[in-house]
C-alpha positions as CSV (number, residue, x, y, z in Angstrom):
1,M,96.1,68.1,103.3
2,K,92.3,68.0,103.8
3,A,90.6,71.0,102.5
4,M,89.2,73.3,105.2
5,S,86.4,75.8,105.1
6,A,87.0,79.3,106.3
7,P,86.5,79.9,110.0
8,K,83.5,81.9,110.9
9,I,83.5,84.9,113.1
10,A,80.7,85.8,115.4
11,P,80.0,89.5,114.9
12,K,78.5,91.6,117.6
13,T,76.5,93.6,115.0
14,V,76.5,94.4,111.3
15,D,76.2,98.1,110.7
16,K,76.0,100.4,107.7
17,V,78.9,102.8,108.3
18,P,79.5,106.1,106.4
19,T,82.9,105.6,104.7
20,E,84.2,108.9,106.1
21,Y,84.3,107.1,109.5
22,L,86.5,104.3,108.2
23,E,90.2,104.2,108.7
24,F,93.0,101.9,107.6
25,D,94.7,99.4,110.0
26,P,98.3,100.7,110.3
27,A,99.3,97.2,111.5
28,N,98.1,95.5,108.3
29,P,100.7,92.8,107.5
30,R,100.9,94.0,103.9
31,L,102.6,97.2,105.1
32,I,105.6,95.6,106.7
33,E,107.8,96.0,103.6
34,E,107.4,99.8,103.8
35,G,108.8,99.8,107.4
36,I,107.0,103.1,108.2
37,A,105.8,103.9,111.7
38,N,102.4,105.6,111.8
39,P,101.9,105.6,108.0
40,T,99.6,108.2,106.3
41,D,96.7,107.1,104.1
42,E,98.8,107.9,101.1
43,Q,101.6,105.7,102.2
44,I,99.2,102.9,103.0
45,I,97.5,103.1,99.6
46,R,100.9,103.1,97.9
47,A,102.0,100.0,99.8
48,L,98.7,98.2,99.0
49,A,99.2,99.1,95.3
50,D,102.7,97.6,95.4
51,T,101.7,94.4,97.2
52,S,98.2,93.6,95.9
53,D,96.0,93.8,92.8
54,L,94.6,97.2,93.9
55,S,94.0,98.4,90.3
56,E,91.7,95.4,89.7
57,V,89.5,96.4,92.7
58,V,89.4,100.0,91.6
59,Q,88.3,99.1,88.1
60,S,85.7,96.7,89.3
61,I,84.1,99.1,91.7
62,A,84.2,101.9,89.2
63,A,82.4,99.7,86.6
64,N,79.8,98.1,88.9
65,G,79.6,100.2,92.0
66,Y,80.5,98.9,95.4
67,L,78.9,95.5,95.8
68,D,78.1,95.3,99.5
69,I,78.0,91.5,99.6
70,E,80.9,90.7,102.0
71,P,81.1,93.2,104.9
72,L,84.3,94.7,106.0
73,I,85.5,93.6,109.5
74,G,86.0,96.6,111.8
75,Q,86.8,97.6,115.4
76,R,85.6,100.8,117.0
77,V,88.4,103.1,117.8
78,G,87.0,106.3,119.3
79,N,84.4,107.6,116.8
80,K,86.1,105.7,113.9
81,W,86.0,102.2,112.5
82,R,89.4,100.6,112.1
83,V,89.2,98.2,109.1
84,L,90.9,94.9,110.1
85,E,89.8,93.1,107.0
86,G,89.0,94.9,103.7
87,N,91.8,97.4,103.5
88,R,92.1,96.9,99.7
89,R,88.4,97.7,99.3
90,L,88.8,100.8,101.5
91,A,91.8,101.9,99.5
92,A,89.8,101.6,96.3
93,I,87.0,103.6,97.8
94,R,89.4,106.4,98.9
95,I,90.9,106.5,95.4
96,L,87.6,106.7,93.6
97,Q,86.4,109.4,96.1
98,N,89.6,111.4,95.6
99,P,91.6,110.4,92.5
100,A,94.5,112.7,93.4
101,I,95.4,110.3,96.2
102,A,96.4,107.7,93.6
103,K,99.3,109.8,92.3
104,G,102.5,107.8,92.2
105,T,100.8,104.5,92.8
106,G,100.5,103.3,89.2
107,V,96.8,102.9,89.7
108,T,94.7,104.2,86.8
109,V,91.5,105.9,88.0
110,P,88.6,105.5,85.6
111,E,85.5,107.7,85.3
112,V,82.8,106.8,87.7
113,S,79.1,107.4,87.1
114,A,77.1,109.3,89.7
115,A,75.1,106.2,90.5
116,N,78.2,104.1,91.1
117,K,79.8,106.9,93.2
118,A,76.8,107.0,95.4
119,T,77.4,103.4,96.4
120,L,80.6,104.5,98.1
121,K,78.9,106.6,100.7
122,E,78.3,103.8,103.2
123,V,79.2,100.1,103.5
124,S,78.4,97.2,105.7
125,V,80.8,96.5,108.6
126,Y,81.0,93.5,111.0
127,A,81.8,94.9,114.4
128,V,84.3,93.0,116.5
129,T,85.7,94.0,119.9
130,S,89.3,93.0,119.2
131,K,91.7,91.8,116.5
132,E,91.8,88.4,118.2
133,Q,88.1,87.9,117.6
134,A,88.6,88.0,113.8
135,R,92.1,86.5,113.6
136,D,91.2,83.0,112.5
137,Y,89.0,84.2,109.7
138,I,91.5,86.9,108.4
139,G,94.5,84.5,108.7
140,F,92.7,81.7,106.8
141,K,91.6,84.0,104.0
142,H,95.0,85.4,103.4
143,I,97.3,82.5,104.1
144,N,95.5,79.6,102.4
145,G,92.4,81.3,101.1
146,P,91.4,83.2,97.9
147,H,93.3,86.4,98.6
148,R,96.8,85.2,99.7
149,W,99.4,87.5,101.2
150,D,103.0,87.3,100.1
151,A,105.4,85.3,102.4
152,L,106.5,88.4,104.4
153,A,102.9,89.4,105.3
154,K,102.1,85.8,106.2
155,A,105.1,85.6,108.4
156,R,104.3,88.9,110.2
157,F,100.7,87.7,110.8
158,A,101.7,84.3,112.1
159,A,104.6,85.7,114.3
160,D,102.3,88.3,115.9
161,W,99.7,85.7,116.6
162,Y,102.3,83.4,118.2
163,M,103.7,86.2,120.4
164,K,100.3,87.7,121.5
165,E,98.1,84.7,122.2
166,K,99.3,83.2,125.4
167,G,99.9,79.4,125.3
168,V,99.3,79.0,121.6
169,S,101.6,76.6,119.8
170,L,102.7,76.6,116.1
171,D,100.7,73.4,115.7
172,K,97.5,75.2,116.8
173,I,98.2,78.2,114.6
174,A,98.9,76.0,111.6
175,S,95.7,74.1,112.1
176,R,93.6,77.2,112.5
177,L,95.2,78.7,109.3
178,G,94.7,75.5,107.3
179,D,98.5,75.2,106.8
180,N,101.2,72.7,107.9
181,H,103.5,73.1,110.9
182,A,106.7,73.1,108.9
183,T,105.6,76.0,106.7
184,V,104.4,78.1,109.7
185,A,107.6,77.3,111.6
186,R,109.8,78.5,108.7
187,L,107.9,81.7,108.5
188,V,107.8,82.5,112.2
189,S,111.5,81.5,112.7
190,G,112.6,83.7,109.8
191,M,110.5,86.6,111.0
192,F,112.1,86.4,114.5
193,V,115.6,86.6,112.9
194,L,114.5,89.6,110.8
195,D,112.9,91.3,113.8
196,Q,116.1,90.8,115.8
197,A,118.2,92.4,113.0
198,K,115.9,95.4,113.0
199,D,115.8,95.7,116.9
200,E,119.6,95.6,117.0
201,G,119.8,98.3,114.4
202,I,121.9,96.2,112.0
203,F,119.4,95.9,109.1
204,E,116.0,97.2,108.0
205,I,113.9,96.1,105.0
206,A,113.8,99.7,103.7
207,D,117.7,99.6,103.4
208,R,117.7,96.8,100.8
209,Y,119.3,97.6,97.5
210,P,117.0,99.9,95.4
211,G,114.7,98.5,92.7
212,R,114.2,95.1,94.3
213,K,111.3,93.5,96.0
214,F,112.1,92.1,99.4
215,A,112.3,88.4,98.9
216,F,111.7,87.1,102.4
217,S,111.8,83.5,101.0
218,H,115.6,84.0,100.6
219,L,116.0,84.3,104.3
220,Y,113.7,81.6,105.6
221,T,114.9,79.2,102.9
222,A,118.5,79.9,103.8
223,L,117.8,79.1,107.5
224,T,116.8,75.6,106.6
225,R,120.5,74.9,105.6
226,S,123.1,74.1,108.2
227,G,125.7,76.3,106.6
228,Y,123.7,79.4,107.4
229,R,122.7,78.3,110.8
230,N,126.3,77.6,111.8
231,F,127.3,81.0,110.4
232,L,124.7,82.6,112.8
233,G,125.5,80.4,115.8
234,L,122.1,78.7,115.7
235,P,122.0,75.1,116.9
236,E,121.2,72.2,114.6
237,D,117.9,71.6,116.4
238,W,117.0,75.3,116.4
239,R,113.6,74.8,114.6
240,V,112.7,71.6,116.4
241,D,111.4,73.4,119.4
242,E,108.9,76.3,119.5
243,P,110.7,79.4,118.1
244,Q,112.1,82.1,120.5
245,L,112.6,85.8,120.1
246,N,116.2,87.0,119.4
247,P,117.5,83.6,118.4
248,V,120.9,84.7,117.1
249,P,123.6,84.9,119.9
250,K,125.0,88.4,120.4
251,K,128.5,87.5,119.2
252,Y,127.1,86.5,115.8
253,L,125.2,89.7,115.2
254,E,127.8,91.0,112.8
255,N,127.5,87.8,110.8
256,L,123.7,88.4,110.7
257,R,124.2,91.8,109.2
258,T,126.7,90.4,106.7
259,L,124.3,87.7,105.7
260,L,121.4,90.0,105.2
261,V,123.5,92.3,103.1
262,W,124.5,89.3,101.0
263,L,120.9,88.4,100.6
264,Y,119.4,91.9,100.0
265,G,122.2,94.4,99.5
266,S,122.3,97.9,101.2
267,K,121.0,101.2,99.9
268,D,122.9,103.2,102.4
269,D,126.2,101.5,101.7
270,D,125.5,101.1,97.9
271,I,126.1,97.4,98.0
272,K,124.4,95.0,95.6
273,P,123.2,91.6,96.9
274,V,125.2,88.6,95.9
275,I,122.0,86.5,95.8
276,T,120.5,87.2,92.4
277,S,118.3,84.1,92.2
278,Q,117.2,81.7,94.9
279,N,118.3,78.7,92.9
280,P,121.2,78.1,92.8
281,D,122.6,81.1,94.7
282,I,121.1,80.1,98.1
283,K,122.5,76.6,97.8
284,N,125.9,77.8,96.6
285,L,126.3,80.3,99.4
286,A,125.5,77.6,102.0
287,A,128.3,75.5,100.5
288,V,130.7,78.4,100.8
289,L,129.8,79.1,104.4
290,S,130.4,75.4,105.2
291,H,133.9,75.5,103.8
292,P,136.5,77.5,105.9
293,R,138.7,78.7,103.0
294,A,135.8,79.6,100.8
295,R,134.1,81.4,103.7
296,V,137.2,83.5,104.3
297,M,137.4,84.3,100.6
298,M,133.7,85.3,100.6
299,L,134.1,87.6,103.6
300,A,137.1,89.3,102.1
301,R,136.0,89.7,98.5
302,N,132.2,89.5,98.5
303,N,132.2,87.5,95.3
304,L,130.0,84.4,95.5
305,A,131.0,83.0,92.1
306,E,134.7,83.2,92.9
307,A,134.3,81.7,96.4
308,H,132.1,78.9,95.2
309,S,134.4,78.0,92.3
310,S,137.2,77.5,94.9
311,I,135.4,74.5,96.3
312,E,133.9,73.1,93.1
313,S,135.7,70.1,91.6
314,K,137.3,70.6,88.2
315,G,134.9,68.0,86.9
316,A,131.9,70.0,88.1
317,R,133.2,73.2,86.6
318,F,133.9,71.4,83.2
319,E,130.4,69.8,83.2
320,S,128.8,73.2,83.9
321,A,130.9,75.0,81.3
322,L,130.2,72.3,78.6
323,V,126.4,72.3,79.2
324,N,126.3,76.1,79.2
325,A,128.3,76.2,75.9
326,K,126.0,73.8,74.3
327,Q,122.9,75.8,75.3
328,E,124.4,79.0,74.1
329,A,125.4,77.4,70.8
330,E,121.8,76.1,70.4
331,T,120.4,79.6,71.1
332,A,122.8,81.0,68.4
333,L,121.6,78.4,65.9
334,S,117.9,79.2,66.6
335,Q,118.7,82.9,65.7
336,I,120.8,82.1,62.6
337,T,118.4,83.9,60.2
338,G,119.5,87.1,61.8
339,Y,123.1,86.7,60.6
340,D,124.4,89.3,58.2
341,S,126.2,87.3,55.5
342,E,128.5,90.3,54.8
343,D,129.9,90.3,58.4
344,S,133.2,88.5,58.0
345,T,134.0,89.0,61.7
346,L,131.1,86.9,62.9
347,L,132.0,84.3,60.3
348,E,135.5,84.0,61.7
349,I,134.0,83.7,65.3
350,G,131.8,80.9,64.0
351,K,134.9,79.1,62.5
352,E,136.8,79.5,65.9
353,L,133.8,78.1,67.7
354,A,133.7,75.1,65.4
355,D,137.4,74.5,65.8
356,T,137.1,74.8,69.6
357,S,134.2,72.4,69.7
358,K,136.1,69.9,67.6
359,Q,139.1,70.1,69.8
360,I,137.0,69.6,73.0
361,Y,135.3,66.5,71.5
362,T,138.6,65.0,70.1
363,T,140.3,65.5,73.5
364,M,137.3,64.0,75.4
365,K,137.3,61.0,73.1
366,S,141.0,60.4,73.4
367,M,140.7,60.6,77.2
368,V,138.0,57.9,77.1
369,K,140.2,55.6,75.1
370,T,143.3,56.0,77.4
371,S,141.7,56.2,80.8
372,P,141.4,53.0,82.9
373,K,137.6,53.2,82.6
374,G,137.9,53.4,78.8
375,K,140.0,50.2,78.5
376,K,138.3,47.2,77.2
């Protein structure tokens, strides 16, 4: 794709604004994973610390002072300025002004000289009258530009744009973001499915199994496979047309909840996800959902390995087991210097491994000789 330059916004004014009059944007796409309505400053700062390199910004400003080169983009809301672009910088300013606010974020707050702290009193702000006025610039910067959001934040931004700008197509959004149609379509379509699950009260991001980041790519990647689309009652040409809200038919909503729990688990029900890695688990679950007997087994037992093994050929299982055994044996050989020569139990295990390997090879060789393909 041809490289694009960042869109330019036409500011009404550029003002120096005291930082006490700045406020975070509660609709910042980076905050979606927290799933908190009307978040406090502390919650927003914690979310930004989790999803972006906030520590790096704090360290830089502490060492060099606030470099007022790139103005924030803000909208007047009452007597405040809502920061539409530059929330990380505002979070760093708040932390350096009040280090206690960083508690629990993992951000280390360094000492700041009086001179550098003085640079935090006021900063430049581009004034815009609406989010729409700055949308192209913000979207380009964080979707294909130098400060990229994660997939979930990108999807939220693109989906909101698609819903709020009357008559805009995904092609136009993709072009204005400097991305391709297929990528934006996957993001928006996946977000509409996730939004429907939340609106129907069957799944929320905050209910995912604890200790895991929300891997939005699991969902939008899964939806590119027919096994998942059929499980959710989505037509084959679902993503050919412009995406629609609430795409999953009502009678398939229970399947949608089941799928999201398979992908992400559930904190409330203490259920771990069955998807532990996108490759090969997403592919394997798609195969299971496409096979009636394996799908019934998966629904009954919630065991992906067991359900998938029921549709694998014996040849595929043997190949996988043999390759894995070879790799594990090579790993053991690479660590052989760690063997305690006085451990007779391990020596016996090594002998059994050698005997088993010899038996496998001898049997394979005899099958080659006696099979039709092995005849000369």
